[in-house]
BAVOVO-11114 format. One record per residue: residue in three letters; x, y, z of N, C-alpha, C in turn. Coordinates in pm, whole numbers, padded with zeros to 5 digits, always signed. Atoms other than C-alpha are relative to their C-alpha. Last residue first. Layout:
<rs>
ALAXYZXYZXYZ;...
</rs>
This chain:
<rs>
UNK-00083-00115-00033+00545-00449+01630+00090-00029+00115;UNK+00074-00121-00033+00419-00775+01504+00096+00111+00031;UNK-00081-00121+00000+00536-01102+01364-00090+00119+00030;UNK-00056-00030-00132+00342-01406+01476+00085+00126+00004;UNK+00091+00015-00113+00280-01541+01129+00073+00031+00131;UNK+00010+00137-00047+00526-01408+00870-00088-00005+00125;UNK-00063+00021-00130+00447-01065+00736-00018-00145+00039;UNK-00142+00032+00021+00381-00970+00377+00074-00023+00130;UNK-00042+00024+00138+00003-00947+00330+00146-00036-00019;UNK-00052-00124+00058-00094-00994+00696+00061-00027-00137;UNK-00144+00000+00000-00280-01324+00746+00047+00132-00060;UNK-00066-00003+00129-00642-01265+00825+00151-00004+00018;UNK-00070+00127+00016-00838-01361+01134+00063-00013-00139;UNK+00062+00067+00114-01065-01056+01095+00061-00137-00029;UNK+00144+00006-00023-00973-00936+01444-00072-00076-00111;UNK+00023+00096-00108-00607-01022+01392-00150-00018+00024;UNK-00026+00134+00055-00595-00845+01054-00027-00107+00105;UNK+00107+00033+00095-00765-00539+01202+00019-00140-00056;UNK+00121+00026-00077-00528-00532+01501-00116-00042-00090;UNK-00022+00128-00068-00226-00564+01271-00124-00039+00080;UNK+00012+00105+00101-00365-00285+01053+00017-00138+00063;UNK+00143+00011+00030-00420-00063+01357-00024-00106-00108;UNK+00064+00072-00110-00062-00135+01466-00149-00017-00025;UNK-00036+00141-00011+00086-00044+01128-00082-00073+00106;UNK-00122+00038-00071-00085+00286+01062+00016-00150+00016;UNK+00031+00028-00141-00442+00388+00978+00122-00044+00080;UNK+00051-00118-00071-00372+00569+00648-00028-00026+00148;UNK-00106-00085-00055-00148+00290+00518-00051+00117+00083;UNK+00050-00137+00014-00442+00051+00483+00103+00093+00063;UNK-00043-00089-00109-00292-00291+00419-00058+00138-00027;UNK+00060+00027-00130-00467-00561+00215+00045+00084+00117;UNK-00046+00128-00055-00282-00602-00114-00039-00020+00147;UNK+00053+00109+00080-00479-00330-00289+00036-00136+00059;UNK+00145+00009-00021-00406-00084-00011-00059-00119-00074;UNK+00023+00048-00136-00032-00156-00018-00148-00016+00028;UNK-00043+00140-00004-00019-00120-00395-00025-00060+00138;UNK+00106+00084+00059-00224+00200-00384+00036-00148+00007;UNK+00113-00007-00092+00028+00363-00145-00113-00092-00050;UNK-00037+00083-00115+00318+00248-00364-00112-00005+00103;UNK+00003+00140+00043+00150+00390-00675+00032-00093+00116;UNK+00141+00041+00014+00079+00722-00502-00011-00147-00039;UNK+00055+00009-00136+00442+00753-00390-00146-00045-00004;UNK-00051+00123-00060+00556+00670-00745-00051-00017+00143;UNK+00066+00117+00062+00329+00933-00898+00047-00130+00065;UNK+00139+00004-00047+00448+01200-00652-00073-00121-00056;UNK+00009+00033-00142+00815+01115-00717-00144-00009+00049;UNK+00145+00004-00023+00797+01101-01095-00028-00032+00146;UNK+00078-00065+00106+01146+01189-01224-00149+00011+00032;UNK-00063-00126+00040+01372+01119-00924-00089+00076-00099;UNK+00020-00101-00105+01141+00859-00773+00061+00134-00037;UNK+00145-00022-00016+01115+00657-01094-00024+00109+00103;UNK+00042-00084+00113+01489+00705-01157-00150+00030+00006;UNK-00051-00135-00022+01586+00578-00811-00047+00095-00111;UNK+00071-00065-00110+01360+00275-00849+00045+00145+00019;UNK-00063+00014-00132+01507+00179-01187-00073+00083+00106;UNK-00146-00011+00006+01264+00176-01480+00054-00012+00142;UNK-00041+00012+00140+00897+00106-01557+00150+00017-00021;UNK+00066-00050+00121+00933-00101-01352-00068+00133+00029;UNK-00048-00138-00005+01174-00264-01106-00051+00067-00129;UNK-00113-00039+00086+00968-00580-01099+00037+00146+00022;UNK+00041-00084+00113+00757-00681-00801+00120+00039-00083;UNK-00070+00049+00120+00840-00970-00571-00044+00075-00125;UNK+00098+00059+00090+00579-00858-00313+00060-00054-00129;UNK+00108+00066-00073+00797-00780-00012-00093-00077-00094;UNK-00050+00123-00059+01102-00706-00229-00107-00078+00074;UNK-00014+00096+00109+00912-00451-00436+00049-00135+00052;UNK+00135+00041+00038+00811-00276-00117+00004-00103-00111;UNK+00048+00091-00106+01173-00269+00004-00139-00053-00035;UNK-00074+00127+00013+01288-00124-00330-00046-00101+00104;UNK+00057+00066+00118+01017+00142-00316+00067-00136-00020;UNK+00124+00064-00044+01134+00217+00037-00074-00066-00117;UNK-00038+00118-00080+01489+00281-00084-00124-00074+00049;UNK-00023+00115+00090+01348+00505-00359+00043-00124+00078;UNK+00123+00070+00033+01202+00738-00096+00024-00123-00088;UNK+00049+00069-00119+01539+00839+00049-00122-00086-00034;UNK-00102+00099-00034+01687+00924-00291-00042-00083+00121;UNK+00014+00113+00091+01369+01097-00403+00098-00112+00033;UNK+00111+00082-00046+01380+01319-00096-00019-00124-00086;UNK-00036+00143+00001+01727+01441-00196-00113-00091+00050;UNK+00001+00060+00134+01665+01801-00301+00029-00148-00008;UNK-00134-00019+00059+01768+01971+00024+00012-00071-00135;UNK-00031-00144-00005+01407+02021+00137+00141+00031-00052;UNK+00059-00066+00117+01331+01668+00017+00034+00149-00002;UNK-00080+00037+00118+01577+01520+00270-00055+00067-00126;UNK-00135-00055-00013+01417+01713+00556+00084-00031-00124;UNK+00008-00145+00013+01061+01636+00445+00139+00064+00003;UNK+00024-00028+00142+01141+01267+00396-00003+00151-00024;UNK-00126+00026+00071+01297+01250+00741-00015+00026-00149;UNK-00092-00108-00033+00986+01416+00885+00134-00018-00072;UNK+00044-00120+00071+00755+01176+00704+00092+00117+00024;UNK-00028+00021+00141+00954+00875+00827-00039+00123-00082;UNK-00147-00005+00018+00952+01008+01184+00036-00015-00147;UNK-00051-00134-00026+00581+01085+01178+00149+00014-00024;UNK+00042-00088+00109+00475+00759+01013+00061+00140+00017;UNK+00132-00061-00010+00669+00560+01270-00026+00090-00121;UNK-00017-00142+00023+00959+00335+01173-00139+00061+00005;UNK-00127-00034-00064+00960-00016+01319+00037+00147-00020;UNK+00015-00073-00125+00590-00046+01239+00129+00037+00069;UNK+00073+00081-00098+00628-00318+00976-00006+00066+00138;UNK-00093+00033-00108+00892-00118+00785-00066-00078+00114;UNK-00111+00076+00061+00673-00127+00472+00101-00044+00106;UNK+00049+00134+00035+00370-00022+00677+00114-00085-00055;UNK+00035+00070-00124+00545+00271+00846-00047-00142-00029;UNK-00124+00045-00066+00710+00371+00517-00031-00077+00128;UNK-00046+00123+00066+00371+00383+00342+00125-00055+00067;UNK+00099+00107-00016+00223+00628+00592+00048-00131-00064;UNK-00003+00048-00139+00536+00843+00612-00095-00117+00022;UNK-00123+00076-00022+00560+00868+00232+00004-00059+00140;UNK+00012+00129+00070+00197+00965+00198+00124-00085+00022;UNK+00105+00078-00067+00234+01234+00463-00012-00137-00063;UNK-00057+00060-00120+00572+01358+00332-00105-00081+00077;UNK-00046+00137+00022+00414+01406-00010+00057-00068+00124;UNK-00094+00029-00108+00224+01713+00112+00048-00145-00012;UNK-00012-00112-00094+00014+01888-00152+00107-00023+00106;UNK-00044-00120+00073+00063+01646-00441+00023+00118+00094;UNK-00138+00020+00044+00050+01343-00212+00053+00122-00075;UNK-00087-00007-00119-00266+01463-00036+00146-00009-00042;UNK-00001-00140-00046-00436+01533-00371+00094+00015+00121;UNK-00070-00079+00101-00341+01191-00512+00012+00146+00045;UNK-00143+00020-00023-00445+01018-00190+00082+00081-00099;UNK-00033-00066-00126-00791+01171-00223+00148-00015+00032;UNK-00015-00145+00010-00810+01083-00593+00038+00069+00132;UNK+00025-00037-00139-00737+00710-00553+00018+00153+00010;UNK+00075+00115-00051-00757+00571-00908-00035+00022+00147;UNK+00139-00038-00024-00652+00926-01002-00089-00120+00033;UNK+00016-00075-00125-00285+00836-00957-00146+00029+00033;UNK+00140+00022-00037-00292+00571-01231-00035+00074+00130;UNK+00079-00122+00026+00033+00708-01378-00149-00016+00031;UNK-00065-00116-00061+00266+00447-01226-00086+00126-00016;UNK-00110-00064+00071+00033+00165-01317+00053+00123+00072;UNK+00041-00121+00070-00174-00046-01086+00123+00063-00063;UNK+00145+00008+00019-00156-00399-00943-00057+00126-00064;UNK+00067-00104-00076+00221-00412-00996-00149-00009-00027;UNK+00046-00119+00071+00333-00742-01141-00061+00099+00098;UNK-00111-00083+00045+00541-01037-01017-00042+00123-00079;UNK-00132+00039-00050+00248-01276-01000+00107+00090-00061;UNK-00089+00047+00105-00074-01095-01081+00140-00025+00055;UNK-00074-00109+00058-00273-01071-00763+00090-00055-00108;UNK-00119+00051+00068-00543-01309-00657+00068+00118-00067;UNK-00057-00088+00101-00793-01189-00403+00125-00066-00056;UNK-00130-00053-00041-00963-01476-00229+00052+00088-00111;UNK-00114+00043+00080-01324-01510-00328+00127+00060+00057;UNK-00070-00108+00069-01583-01469-00058+00122-00053-00073;UNK-00107-00058-00081-01774-01787+00014+00069+00112-00075;UNK-00132+00048+00039-02094-01837-00185+00106+00064+00087;UNK-00095-00111-00004-02420-01788-00006+00136-00057-00035;UNK-00138+00046-00008-02696-02026-00092+00090+00122-00008;UNK-00092-00084+00076-03042-01910-00004+00140-00056+00014;UNK-00109-00063-00075-03270-02185+00117+00091+00080-00093;UNK-00129+00060+00034-03582-02240-00092+00110+00069+00078;UNK-00031+00111-00089-03903-02146+00088+00135-00065-00029;UNK-00025-00048-00136-03926-01802-00068+00042-00113+00093;UNK-00129-00069-00004-03882-01928-00422+00032+00049+00140;UNK-00111+00095+00012-04154-02186-00378+00136+00070+00009;UNK-00019+00063-00131-04402-01926-00248+00113-00102-00002;UNK-00082-00082-00090-04352-01718-00561+00023-00064+00135;UNK+00078-00032-00117-04475-02002-00788+00086+00079+00098;UNK-00073+00025-00122-04302-02003-01124-00084+00049+00117;
</rs>
């Protein structure tokens, strides 16, 4: 093979593949917390941060990270944080048509709250939202990249 021939040939660049997600399935398991070790540590130390970040995305910016995190902290301090958090798991499942797995949302949050918060955070990240930057920054990023938000109808914003 002549090296000069390979240099003169135009390079073909294939278009990026669209991410396909399993229909009606979570993209990671409940116990896959170490798939995102930094989020796992944050969630174990201060679950109200992870909850606030995911709640802001799930509520499409209508609830701020700070308010959601504070409400989670208050409800968790009286032993009911799981009850508040399970409502957001249900909303997330509704956005992506996910099954109530491995068991009922309230039971997942009651028994494995940190694991469920990590799973919900990973689900949002995998499907194109970065909970750590907030709703508006995600909307700006999607607009700049000319992407359709993962679960928002066109034109919807804060």
